[in-house]
N, C-alpha and C positions, 0 to 999 in steps of 0.2 A: 659806292657806298654799299654797303652792306647791312643787315640785319642780323642779330644774334639773338635766338632765342636758345639755345643749347648750354644755358648755364647765366647768367645775369643779364636781363635785357639790355640789350646796347646796340649801338650804331657804331659803322665800323668801316676806315676810309684808308686803306694798306696796316700799317702797323700803328696808327692811331685810334684808339677806341673811348668812345664816350658813354659810359656806363648811366644810364637812366634814374634819375631819383624816384623812389617809392610814389606813386601819384596815380590818380584818376586817371589822367590819359596815357600813363605807363600801363595800368590795365586793359582801356581800351586798347592798343596799341598790341599787345600779347594777345588777346582775345581775335583780333583780326585778323596778324601774323599765322597763329596757331590753324586758322581758316583760311590762308590766303587762296586767292584766284576764287573764291566762292561769295556769295551774295550771305552775308552774317544777319541775320533779323537785330532790328533795333531790341527787343524784347531781351533777345540774349546776351547782348550787348551792356544792358543793364543791371542784367544778372550778374554779368561779369565785375562789372566797377562796384556796385553796393552790395549785392548780394541778393538773399531772396525778400529783403524787407526795404523796399526803394523810397526814396523821398517820395511827395507828391508832385515834384519839380523835376523828375527825373528824365521827362521826355528831353524837355529845354536844355538841362544841364550836359545830357547827352551829346547833344550840337556842340554846347560851349567847350568840349571836351575835345571833340573833332577839329574845330577851330583851332583851339591851341595845339594840336599835334601837326596841323598845318604851318602852324607859323615855325614849329620847331624843325619840320621838315625844310621849310626856305631858308633860316638861319643856317642849317648843316649843309644845304646843298643837295638833299635828296630831291631826286628826279620823280621817286614813284609818289603817286598821288593816294589820296582815301578818295574813293568814286560813292556817291550817293546813288542807291538804286532802289526800286518800289520797295519800301518795307525795311529798309535798313543800310550798311554800307559794304563795300567790298576794298579789297588792296589787294595789287598786283605785283606778284615777286614772281621769281625764278632759280633755279639753284645756283646761279653764283651770287645772286644777292638776298638769299636767305638759308643760313645754314641747316634747318631743320629739311627745306627741299633738298638742298646739297647731300646732307645725310640721305635721305632715302634716294635720291639717284645714284651715289654710290653703290649702298647696298643692294641695289636693282641691277646695276654694272656686273657687282661680283657675284650674284647668282647665275651671272652666265657664263661663269668662268668654271663651272663645277668640275669641266675635264680637267683644268688647269689649278689645282690649290695652292701654289705657292704664287699665283696670279691672284687668287682668289683672296688668300689671307692677305696680300700687299693690300689689295682694294675695301677690304674691310677695316684695315688697321688704318686707313686713310680716312674713313668714314667716323670712325669712333676718334679721330684726332680732332674732328670738328664739334666736340662737347667740352665744353670749358669749365664746367664746376657746379654746384647745385642748379639744378632747373628753376629759372624763374626766382630767384631768390632776392629780387627786388621787386616783385610783382607782388601785392599784398591782397588778393583776391582768392577768398575762400571756394569759388566757386570754378576758377580755374585749377588749383590744387587739388580741389576733390575729385574734379571730371576729365580733365585735360592732363595733369602731372604723371599720374599713374600708366597713363596709356603710352605717351613717350617712354617712361623710362623702361617699359615694357617692351619697345621697339630696342631699345638700345641692351635690355638684358640678352634677346634672341640674338643679336649682333656680336655680342661679348661670348656668349655659350657656342654661336659657331665658331669663331676664332679660334675656343679653346679646343672643340674637336677637329678641326684644321691641324692645329698642333699636333694634338694627338694624334691623328693621320700619318702625318709628316715624320711621327717619333720622334719629335721635340717635346718630349716631357716637361724638361725644365723651366722652357719657356710657359709651359700652361699653369706651369705651377704658380710661376709668380702674380698670375690673373687671379687661379682660382683659391688660394689661400685667402685672398680679402673677400673674392664675390661670395665663398662659403659663410664666411662671418657676417658680412654686409646682409646678405638672403639667405638665414637659417634654414626657412622653409621651403627653398628652392632645391629639390631634391636631385633635379637635374647637374647643378653645380656639383654637389657634392658628391655624387656618383663621377662626375669628370676627376674630380680632387683624388678619390680613391685608386680608381682605375691609376692614375697619372704617378701616383707613390707607389702601386704595386709594381708596375711597368719600369719605375727607377730602381728597382731591387728593396724596394723600402717596405716591405711586407708586414713587420710590426706595426710600423706608422700608421700603414692602411687600413688596419684593423683596429687599430685605437680611432681612428675616425669615423670608422663606420659605429663604434661602439658610441662615439660622442654624439653622433647624427641620432642614432635610434633612443637614445637616453632622451635627447631634446622631443622628438618625436611625440614618444611617450607622454612626456609631462608638459609639453605646453599644449599638445593638440590630441593627445589622446587615441594617436594610430600607428600603426606598426610603419616600417619603411616599406617602399613600392617594391613589387617581386623583381624589379631588375636588381635594385639595390640587394635583396636578399641572396639573387643568383649571384651576384658579384664576390658577394662575401663568402659564399659556398667556394667559389672558384678560387678564392684566396686562399682560404682554408686547406683546398687540397694542394695548393702550389701548382694550381693549372696555368696550361698556357694560354691567355685569354686570346691570341691569334693575333693577325695585322688589324690594324683600327684602319678601317677603309675613309677618306677623306668625303664622299659624297655624302648628302643628307637633304630632305626638302627644307627651302626656306618659307618663311610665313611674315609677309610683307605688309602691314595694313591689314590684315585679315585675308589677304591672296596668298595660297598655297602654291608655291612653283617646283613641282615635280623634277628631280634629280636623278641620275641612276642608281640603282639599287646597289648594296654592296652584297658579295657573294656571302652564302652561308657555310656557316663554320662547318669542316668536316669531323670536328672532336666531338662527339656527341655527349660529353662530360662537362665542357668548358660553357664560359659563357657566350652566347651567342656574338658574331660581329657586331660590333654597335655601329651605325650611322651616326658619326661624329656629330652632326648636324642637327639630329633629330632629338626632341624631347620626347623621352621615353614614358608610352603609356602606362598609368598606374592603374592599379585596383579600384581606384574612385573613378576611371572611365575617362580622364581627361589629361592631355599633357602637362609634365612636371612645370609650373610657372613660380616665379615671383613672388614672394608673399606680399611687397609691400615696395612703392616705389623709392628710388635713391640714386643720388649721383654716380656718376662714373666709377668705376672701381678697375685699376690695373689698365695695363698697356698705353699706348700713346694717348689715349682719350682720355684720361686719369684726370680725376681734379686733383690740382695740384695742392690743395690746403691737405686736404688726410692726409696725403701718403707721404709729402714733403718733407711734413713737419714733426719729428719726432713727440709723440704722447707722453711715453714714459721711459724705460731702462732700456729695454730691447732696441735692436736691429737687429737687420736679416742681413743677408750674402748678396750683392749684387755678381752680374757675369763681368769676368775681369775683360777688361778695356785693352785696346792694343797699347803696348810697351807696360802692360803690367808686370808685376813682380812675379819671377819662377812660381812661387806660393798661388799667387794671383791666379796665374796661367794652369798651374793642376787642378785647382778649384773647377776652373771653368771647364779642361778638358773632362774632368769626371764629374761633370753635368750637376754639382751641387745645386739644392734647391732651397728656399727660405721664402717666408713668408716678405711681404714687402719690408724697405727699411723704414724704421721708424714707429711701427705698430707695437701695439701690447697684447697681440692677439694672445688669446688663455693658452691657446695649442701652436704653441711657437715650434719651427721644424728646429730637430737635434744635428742637424748638419753642419759642418765645419765649413767656412767659407773667409773669404778675404774680408778684412775689416772695412766699412763702408764709411764713405764721409758721412758728417753730421750735418744737415743744411741749418741756418740760422743760427748757429753756435753761439751762446751771449753768454756772460759772467765767466763766472770762476777761474778770473786771471790769476790771483794766487795759486790756486789749486793745479791749474794749468800748468804753470813755471817750475812748482814744486815736482811736478810729477816727472813734468819730461828731462828735468835735471837730475832724478834720481835714476831713469833710465839710460842716460846717457852718459852716467858715472864710469868713469875708466875701472875704477878698482873693482876685481871683482868679488864677489860674496865669500866667506868663509866657505871650507868644505868642500867649493866647487857645485853648492847648491845653486838652481836656478834664483836669479835676481826679482823678488819679489814684490809687489807694488798691491795692498790691498785698500778698493776703493769699497765701502760702506754708506750707508744710510738707509734709509727711510723708502716705502715702495711709492715709485712714481720723483724722487727726487732729483734725476739726473745722473745718476752711477755710469750706466753702459753709454752714454752722450761722451759723458768726460774720458772715459777710458778710450773711446775711438777716437774724439779729436786729438786727443794726446796722442794716443799711437801713430795718426797720420801726419803729427809734425815732428816726428823721431822717425820717419821710416827708413831715413838715409842711413840710421846706426843700425839698419837690419837688412842686409841685402838678402836674407831670404825671405822677407815679407814679413808680413804680420797676417795671424789667423783670426778669428772670432769663433768661438768652439761654446756654444750654446751646453749648459752643464745639466737641462733638464730635459726629459723625452715630451713629446707632443701631448701626451695625459699628465704633465706636470711633476712625473716620477725624476726624483736624481738617476743620471747617467754614473755606473761605476764607473772606477777611476780606470780600470783594464780597458774597456771597450774605448775611453776618450782616448787613452795612450794610443792605443790601436789605429784608431782614426786620425791622429795626430802624425803618427809614424808613417802611416799612409798618404796623406795629404804632402808631407816635409819629402818625402821619398829617402833613398839612401845616397841622394847625390853630394852631398856636403859642402854646400852651397853658403855655408857660415849661418851665423845666428839668427832665430826668426824672435819676432814677438806674439805671445799670446794672450790672447785676453779671454780667460775663463768666467765665461758669464750667468751670472746667477747662480752661482753656488749655494746649496741647502745647509752642508755643515763642513766641519772640518775633516772630517774623517773621510769626504769624497774626492780630496783634493791632495792630501798627505803624501800618497804613494807618488803623487806627478812632482812634486817637490822633495824629492829625495834627493843626495850627491850623484853626481854622475857615474853612472854603471851598473848601478841597481835597477831592478825589476822596475817597470814601469815608469822612469824618472822620464824627465824633459830635458836632455843632457844640454848644457850652455847657452838654453835659450832664458831671455826674459819673461816675465809672466808676470802679468795684472786681474786679479782678481777682485771681480765685482759680487756683492752678497749684499743681504739687507740684513745679514747676521754682522756680529762685530768679528766673529772668528778669533777671540782673544787667546784661546789653546793653540790655535794653528802658529800664531805670530810667535808665542812664549816656547813653542818647539820648533820652528822653524826658520825661524826669523822675517825683516821685510820692514816694510814702511807700509805707514797705515794712513788712509786721505779719510777720513770720515766726514760726510755730506750735509749740511743741514739747506734750512731753506735761503731764497736768496735774500738778500738785501733789499732794501727800496730800491738804491739805484741800480742794480741788476735787472730787476722786476723791471722799471720804467723802461730800461736799455732794450729789454726781450720786446717788449711792445713798440719803441722805436722800430727795430731791428726785423720785426714779422707785419708792422700794421703800414709801416712807410713814416717818415718822420713830419710828412705833411700832416697827416690826418691826427697823430697822437699831439705833436706841439700846436696845434689848434685848438686843445681841450687838454692843457696838462693836469690840471684839477681831477679832470675826469678819468685821466689814465691812471692817475694815482690811488685813485679812490677803488678803480678796479683790480688793481693789483693787491690792494689792501684785502679787499672781498676773495682774491683768491689765494690770501693769507701768505702771498709771495711763494708759494707751493708751486714750483715747476710744470708738474704734470696739469693741474691747473690753469697756470699760464698759457699753455702752450694749447689745450681744448678750447678754452677763451679765443684766444687768436685766430684759431679754426674757425670759431663761427662767426667773428666777426670779419674776418675776411670772405665769407660768403654773404654777406651782406653789408656793404661797402657803402650804402645809402644810410646806414643807423648810425645818428650821434653819439661817440663815447659815454655823452652824459645818460642820456636814455637809456644806452645801455647799461651804465651801473644801477640805473633804478630797478632795471628788467633784473640784472644778475641778482640785486640786495634781497628781491623778495622770496627766492628761495636759492641760494647756490647750487647745493647738492643736486638738486633738481634739472638746473640748468647748466652746467657744468658737465655737459655730455654732447657727444654729438647724435643729432636724432635719425642720421641715415647710417649709424655705426654705433649702434648702443654698447658696444663691447670697449669701445674707447669713451671712458667716464671714469669719473675721480670714484662714485660708487662703487662701480665694477673694478675698479683698481683696488680698493680697501676690502672689499668681501673676498677676492683672490688673496690679499695678504692675512688676512684673516683664518681664512680656510685653510692655511698651510700649520698653523698653531698644533698644539695639543690641545684637545677640547676644554681640558681644564684650564690650562693658560687663557686661551680665549674666553671662559665664563669669567676670569677675574680681571680680564681687559674690562668685558662690557660691564661690571660691576663699578670698576674705577672711572669708565668713561661717563657711566650716567649719574655717579655720584658727587659730591662736591669736590672741590678743590684739593682741600683739606685731606681727604685719602691718600694722596700722594706723599704728605709728610711725615716724619718719621716717628711723631706722636699720634696721626692722625684725629679723626673725630673724637669730641669726649665719650660720646653713646657709642662709640662702634671700636675706636683703636684702630692700629695699623694695618697696612696690608703689608706682607712679611715681605722683609728687604729682599729676600731672594727671588720672589715673585716678582716685584718692580724692576729689578738687578735683568731678571730674564726678558721682561717685557721691551726693556731698553734695550738691550743687546739685538733683539728684533727689529730696531729702528723704529717700535709703536709708541716710546715714550721718548721725549727730548731732555734736555739737559734744560734746568732751570735759568733764571728766576719766574716765578718764586719757588723756593723751596728747591731741591735736587732735581727733580724732575716735574715735566709737563709735559700735556698731551695737546697736539697741535688741533684748532679749533674745528678745524673742517674734518680731523680724524671723531672726534670729541660729537661734532654734530652728525656725522653717518651713522654712528654707534648707537646714539639717541633717534636717530629716526627707525633704521632697523628694529629696532626693539619696539619703536610703536606701533609698526607694520604689524610686526609678529604676535602683539599682543591684539592686533585688531582681527587679524586672522584667525584667531582662537577666540573673540569676544564671544557668547553664547547671543541667538538674536529673540 
């Protein structure tokens, strides 16, 4: 029997796991296990259970909690005992029986393998694999989450940082990027992760992206913290601007394990006086503030084998990224993997998504859209070619977060046998959100497909900004920039009616889920046992999310990290402030508010102002007549907003605004008004 702390508190026996319900005995067990093999004072245990304000009967109630734990151990065959010692209690554990001790033991063993980077990397991966999700998600102790969770999260961040340094030192920048894309978004104040990401991008030949990432980090530090980037980050930027060779990234670096520094052999200094000094890949750089760069807040695992499956396995919005090609992959996937194509983890909606081409990944837990999927697969496998030998084109459009990319990727995987050259996911925006020009995309596609004539490929042009961005790619065979003989799926928030008028194709406009589709998603993501036990609460949760796919994905991610929370209680909690709670606290970019902010940020400022006016005003503003005292908003403005996916088809009337989007605009306006209010 093993105790699991690195995730929800649980007891495990082989493959059988019992996740403890939130309770005071669970708080007690967590406090004891966090200090296993040490005497823990009764005073500390009482604070861990009840907080700073304890009941008068806390001492007697503590003894009751100990008795309940002992009965639990007896019921599940746990041989470990809770021992009473002078002034408190102690629990005995070892690395095989407590995952926290196992993690620390593996990290220590990895430190002893510093001269064998591959072996050290393997040992650290094994250590990180012990993390199973959000730390102590089912333990409701303010004291433990305030005092203990950040310390444990920092131990994990050190291990992730070292893994990325080893990958850089071994020249495996592509693997490092998979972890670093997420780490930098989850921990925006952790400068070392940003430095590693920028270095990995530059070493991969992506100089423009590396510089864009530096500008993004610099803006965040100045706006949020009022500080400049560290000297090492500034030196790295200067070397990239000069196009300098960074030299080899040595794999040796010091390790910090629970405050103990284990010195390792130093890296040879660089002989290039103008270059950035060769980095010790595990060393957190010392900044001008005199301390090693560290994470700014605790969070669950990111990336790698120890990653929390909830956040990264469930797509939150439209975008997905590029996996490494697996054995037996199509020729396209094999070439993508061989070229070292890298992108953020699948299923994220990171604002700075990578702009490299890759194979189409599978979509975990894809649910609903049966009619749309059937129509798309039928059109993509139709035998009659389009007129003028243009690429067969399907447009998937709709609001931000409605599931366009997920549907496109799911349909592409279903018809992969019809495209022997494989399927490509082609991001149409750069890391800074700017659209990629058609000639750049055409060159990347040609380089990835090669000139071997291996048959037709299916291309997903993902997140297209406007029609002009893709028109040159959809010209007949033989014209400059064309994608000859291939099928193309275009995903865009815009309606792109002009593109369809000039180049033809089919349109699949997505709306919110039906009530049945929302319920099916909850069943698939949370499990039938949990949802069918509270069907009315499940339907209420779906309604609070407005049957909006992105909101439902975020909700299920939060509920999966809180297995003891009843759905009825979750519905009451969500109903108090849906927008504030439809966010992943450990990954703020994954939120409904953030999704809408980024969508509105793409609008022309005048159009954005018009939409804000519509969302704050009465529904009559959307009517053709408008309110009596104001008159109608021009139809051209309403049409442009509908084309951008921000207005839905009625009823009532020809247009309506989704409740979540309207609430977001009004909330943002109130916040802006408070910020400018005189004191």
